[in-house]
Structure formats: structure tokens, C-alpha cells
C-alpha positions as MATLAB code, in Angstrom:
seq = 'XXXXXXXXXXXXXXXXXXXXXXXXXXXXXXXXXXXXXXXXXXXXXXXXXXXXXXXXXXXXXXXXXXXXXXXXXXXXXXXXXXXXXXXXXXXXXXXXXXXXXXXXXXXXXXXXXXXXXXXXXXXXXXXXXXXXXXXXXXXXXXXXXXXXXXXXXXXXXXXXXXXXXXXXXXXXXXXXXXXXXXXXXXXXXXXXXXXXXXXXXXXXXXXXXXXXXXXXXXXXXXXXXXXXXXXXXXXXXXXXXXXXXXXXXXXXXXXXXXXXXXXXXXXXXXX';
ca = [
      20.303  -91.558  -55.807;
      19.216  -94.767  -53.995;
      16.148  -94.868  -53.103;
      14.807  -96.099  -49.737;
      12.881  -99.970  -49.455;
       9.304 -100.031  -48.502;
       9.564 -103.438  -47.026;
      12.259 -105.786  -46.116;
      12.647 -109.474  -47.649;
      15.379 -111.621  -46.845;
      17.539 -112.811  -49.190;
      16.665 -116.201  -50.744;
      18.891 -118.897  -50.260;
      20.384 -120.412  -52.944;
      23.038 -123.009  -54.238;
      26.640 -121.873  -54.386;
      26.839 -123.611  -58.025;
      23.733 -121.319  -59.067;
      25.392 -118.292  -57.602;
      28.469 -119.171  -60.032;
      26.226 -119.951  -62.792;
      24.591 -116.411  -62.690;
      27.625 -114.749  -62.117;
      29.331 -116.152  -64.941;
      26.018 -115.545  -67.052;
      25.980 -111.726  -65.599;
      29.773 -111.249  -67.151;
      28.963 -112.698  -70.234;
      26.163 -110.156  -70.935;
      28.350 -107.339  -69.354;
      31.478 -107.829  -71.876;
      28.873 -108.160  -74.859;
      26.258 -105.739  -74.317;
      27.711 -103.345  -71.748;
      29.860 -101.445  -74.413;
      26.886 -101.276  -76.674;
      24.339 -100.026  -73.971;
      26.835  -97.674  -72.799;
      27.467  -95.887  -76.229;
      23.594  -95.742  -76.663;
      23.291  -94.292  -73.207;
      25.542  -91.807  -73.730;
      23.917  -90.384  -77.131;
      20.534  -90.435  -75.497;
      21.568  -88.800  -73.001;
      23.118  -86.011  -74.892;
      20.222  -85.701  -77.324;
      17.637  -85.658  -74.898;
      19.388  -82.929  -72.191;
      22.566  -82.118  -73.371;
      25.656  -82.157  -71.214;
      23.551  -82.241  -68.136;
      21.459  -85.568  -69.063;
      25.190  -86.764  -69.804;
      26.214  -86.044  -66.393;
      23.214  -87.529  -64.799;
      24.092  -90.660  -66.894;
      27.208  -90.889  -65.595;
      26.346  -90.374  -62.225;
      24.452  -93.188  -62.301;
      27.085  -95.608  -63.147;
      29.147  -94.348  -61.200;
      27.334  -94.547  -57.828;
      26.667  -98.390  -59.427;
      30.494  -98.640  -59.877;
      30.603  -97.815  -56.446;
      28.316  -99.994  -55.114;
      29.611 -103.025  -56.897;
      33.155 -102.134  -55.347;
      31.837 -102.145  -51.895;
      30.621 -105.773  -52.436;
      33.817 -106.618  -54.724;
      36.344 -105.449  -52.079;
      34.433 -106.030  -49.019;
      36.875 -108.319  -47.227;
      40.110 -106.417  -48.355;
      38.212 -103.009  -47.028;
      37.176 -104.757  -43.908;
      40.700 -105.847  -43.268;
      43.048 -102.267  -44.127;
      40.481  -99.472  -43.796;
      38.284 -100.439  -40.310;
      38.885 -101.504  -37.032;
      37.698 -104.832  -35.723;
      34.246 -104.258  -34.676;
      33.525 -101.487  -37.110;
      30.764 -101.057  -39.354;
      31.457 -103.454  -42.127;
      31.826 -102.978  -45.653;
      29.849 -105.699  -48.098;
      26.315 -103.745  -48.324;
      25.294 -104.305  -51.825;
      22.820 -101.265  -51.923;
      25.726  -99.210  -50.258;
      28.633  -97.178  -51.764;
      31.616  -97.543  -50.381;
      32.309  -93.668  -49.380;
      28.823  -94.302  -47.039;
      30.414  -96.967  -45.346;
      33.838  -95.042  -45.382;
      31.260  -92.241  -43.615;
      29.669  -94.635  -40.966;
      33.415  -95.764  -39.624;
      34.823  -92.306  -39.730;
      31.654  -91.238  -37.968;
      31.860  -94.011  -34.864;
      35.672  -93.526  -35.060;
      36.558  -97.065  -36.217;
      38.832  -95.971  -39.319;
      42.606  -97.275  -39.557;
      45.420  -95.249  -40.255;
      45.020  -96.902  -44.029;
      41.387  -95.415  -43.924;
      41.658  -92.385  -42.469;
      44.268  -91.514  -45.068;
      41.399  -92.487  -47.968;
      39.105  -90.103  -46.304;
      41.662  -87.383  -46.208;
      42.371  -87.835  -49.764;
      38.496  -87.612  -50.527;
      37.782  -84.729  -48.449;
      40.666  -82.767  -51.047;
      38.422  -83.469  -53.882;
      35.247  -82.944  -51.955;
      35.084  -82.129  -48.729;
      33.150  -84.106  -45.828;
      32.992  -86.354  -48.677;
      32.176  -89.332  -46.610;
      30.142  -88.187  -44.222;
      27.876  -86.396  -46.784;
      27.745  -89.605  -48.567;
      26.280  -91.592  -45.957;
      23.086  -93.346  -46.598;
      20.442  -94.223  -43.982;
      17.779  -95.411  -46.482;
      19.414  -98.610  -47.121;
      18.521 -101.981  -45.436;
      21.212 -102.525  -42.320;
      23.915 -104.760  -42.747;
      24.316 -108.385  -40.772;
      25.138 -107.585  -37.224;
      23.284 -104.106  -37.107;
      20.526 -103.572  -34.296;
      18.103 -101.381  -35.961;
      16.206  -99.589  -33.428;
      13.543  -96.941  -33.524;
      13.492  -93.719  -30.924;
      10.600  -91.276  -29.671;
      12.289  -88.019  -28.512;
       9.602  -85.713  -26.681;
      10.933  -82.959  -24.916;
       8.930  -80.504  -22.318;
      10.092  -77.161  -21.122;
      13.322  -78.162  -21.977;
      13.682  -82.037  -20.802;
      13.679  -85.101  -22.364;
      11.385  -87.703  -21.896;
      13.142  -90.857  -20.741;
      11.889  -94.014  -18.820;
      13.825  -97.460  -16.848;
      12.985 -100.689  -17.667;
      13.452 -103.055  -14.657;
      16.123 -105.241  -15.915;
      18.253 -102.156  -16.668;
      20.260  -99.420  -14.654;
      20.433  -96.832  -16.670;
      17.486  -94.938  -18.266;
      16.923  -94.631  -22.316;
      14.314  -92.889  -24.879;
      10.907  -94.954  -25.325;
      11.157  -97.256  -28.382;
      12.291 -100.479  -29.676;
      13.328 -102.557  -32.544;
      12.393 -101.808  -36.372;
       9.881 -104.527  -37.570;
      10.513 -105.438  -41.058;
       7.880 -104.968  -43.374;
       6.049 -102.322  -40.929;
       6.265  -98.684  -41.754;
       8.309  -96.488  -39.349;
       5.039  -94.681  -37.819;
       3.078  -97.642  -37.399;
       5.610  -99.477  -35.516;
       6.604  -96.284  -33.426;
       2.919  -96.194  -32.496;
       2.562  -99.264  -31.274;
       5.413  -99.309  -28.948;
       4.692  -95.978  -27.436;
       0.714  -97.537  -26.707;
       2.732 -100.648  -25.129;
       5.899  -98.755  -23.252;
       3.643  -95.798  -22.208;
       0.303  -96.132  -22.988;
       0.105  -93.203  -25.580;
      -1.459  -92.428  -28.325;
       0.859  -90.041  -30.539;
      -0.450  -87.936  -33.038;
       0.416  -89.016  -36.348;
       0.091  -86.091  -38.367;
       2.557  -84.311  -36.283;
       5.469  -87.310  -36.378;
       8.254  -85.677  -37.738;
      11.846  -87.343  -38.543;
      15.035  -85.752  -36.249;
      18.543  -87.904  -37.216;
      19.732  -91.217  -37.565;
      22.071  -92.108  -34.688;
      24.918  -94.952  -35.195;
      27.037  -96.160  -32.091;
      29.521  -98.944  -32.471;
      28.962 -101.839  -29.797;
      27.819  -99.483  -26.511;
      24.601 -101.403  -26.128;
      24.783 -104.577  -28.045;
      25.634 -107.890  -26.451;
      28.083 -109.149  -29.551;
      29.356 -105.589  -30.058;
      27.926 -104.485  -33.516;
      26.570 -101.677  -34.800;
      23.432  -99.877  -33.015;
      21.360  -97.514  -35.502;
      18.862  -95.359  -34.201;
      16.185  -93.878  -36.145;
      14.422  -90.806  -33.811;
      11.043  -88.991  -34.449;
       9.401  -86.382  -32.460;
       5.286  -86.273  -32.489;
       2.922  -84.776  -29.779;
       0.680  -87.475  -28.100;
      -2.951  -87.645  -26.664;
      -3.676  -89.202  -23.321;
      -1.840  -89.979  -19.346;
       1.114  -91.669  -19.345;
       0.703  -95.119  -17.953;
       3.862  -97.224  -18.087;
       3.879 -101.005  -18.623;
       4.998 -103.240  -15.577;
       8.250 -103.580  -17.235;
       8.799 -100.068  -16.906;
      10.220  -98.850  -13.622;
      10.113  -95.360  -13.852;
       9.388  -92.686  -15.811;
      11.469  -89.043  -15.909;
      12.474  -85.617  -17.848;
      15.915  -85.315  -17.862;
      17.264  -81.689  -17.688;
      20.482  -81.379  -19.224;
      22.291  -81.704  -15.656;
      20.329  -85.397  -15.607;
      21.859  -86.688  -18.980;
      24.363  -88.675  -16.950;
      21.472  -90.919  -16.088;
      21.341  -92.189  -19.853;
      22.810  -95.055  -21.164;
      25.862  -94.044  -23.508;
      23.603  -95.102  -26.598;
      20.549  -92.656  -25.455;
      23.561  -90.178  -24.284;
      24.409  -89.724  -27.962;
      20.900  -88.717  -28.653;
      20.845  -86.185  -25.810;
      24.269  -84.469  -26.751;
      22.808  -84.143  -30.199;
      19.478  -82.116  -28.876;
      21.978  -80.264  -26.408;
      24.208  -78.817  -29.264;
      20.859  -77.786  -30.906;
      19.807  -75.651  -27.688;
      17.024  -77.993  -27.365;
      17.412  -79.142  -23.701;
      18.135  -76.828  -20.274;
];
């Protein structure tokens, strides 16, 4: 299983010739030591845990090969499997199945991509959707945002900034290197003058939307949390209004926030 990175660190720029040299060395090591390491790994896994251990070892290899394929075939997959503006293949920390599932969720698969997805579903129902990994660093072009969901008496808290027509959920962009809890706490203090009770912070869901809220038409990712709060709402001067919206008023929300609201409605949380 791919573990969540604790901090974000941009890739260090290297000379193209260095990349070529490192690729050559890695391929040489793989050809020479790969078979030996694999055979040793098979016998060690069998000796330590039996068939279960072998299955776990082979699954790790399968995931790594899938991640390699996502990088190796990214240009071909981006051409054949997804529509223009879809979630791109090529994230080195992500499997092909995860990227396929993201595009299925935002309806950006081509005919070829849908065929591959249906084939995988025959082997493992909902394979691509179940493979989506939200714990990787976002791919280039993805806007990564945190959102706070607060519901009172069946109504959802939303705010409207002065430069925006539609309302949206409180929150803002993720800051690399800062935890979601610390980032969200800072955002709520600035936007609404509230002090969230961090012991009640609960992860709800992660949503991805293609292009509806980004000027360049990329992917908007919103990670949603709920939390109780202390204090009285004191909006920042940039906030025009704050409101609690029921089901009949959700049309006031921006499309990206409406996706979250529809999810809450489907679970009977809004009235």
C-alpha cells in the first residue's frame, strides 16, 4: 500500500544527461540483480509466512510495476484513454488503475478508456474506482484545496467572497509542508474568525472536479473535514456574506461546492 507523504518537496531539477546516466545505471542493476533479488524474495517470503507471505510480496511488486507503467506509458495513455483536460497519467507515485478511476469519476474517459475500465470490472468489480489513491501528492495542474463542512439543523454553512457571485464552502489551498489540521485551523481563523476544536476534526471525503473552478481548466481536488468550533462568526473583510443553506438553496453554491453538497444530501445530512 502506498503511504501518505508527510511533507511535500518539489522535484530537484537535474541536467538531462544526469537523467540518462541514472536511467542506464538503474536498468543495468535491474537486469543484473533483479532476477537474483526476486528469487531470494520468493523463497524468503515462503519461508517466513508461507503462501500468504508470497502473495503479499508479489502484490508489492505488482503495485510497483503498475506505478512504473503509469510513468512509462503516460503519453500513450493520455492520448488513448482520456479526453483533453482529463486527469493526466504520469504521477510516479500513482498506479494506472488509480488514474483511470479518477477519470472515470469525472467522466473524462475515451471510448478506449471505458473499454479498459469495463474489462477490469469483469475481473474485479469497481476496480478503478476502488483503486483511487488520494494520499499521493497531486499531479501538476491539480489545484489542491481544503474545505470545512459545518452543518447546523440540516443546513450547510457557506460564504460568498466579494469578488465572487456564487457561494462556496470555507477553506482554501493546501500549503505544502503544513498538516491539514494546522492549515484548516489557520484558514478558519482568517476567513470566519473561528477557533475550530481540533480534537473533533474528522475527515469526510475527497472530491475531484474537472475544470469547473480553475481558470486553466485543470483538476480541482477538495479534501473535506468537519469540526466543531468555538466563538462567534466574524467574517474577514473580503467576505460579503455568510449563510446556512438548506437543500432548496444549494443552487447558490459554486459548481465545485455543489458537488460536496450533493454528496451530503445523498447521505441525508441536509434538509
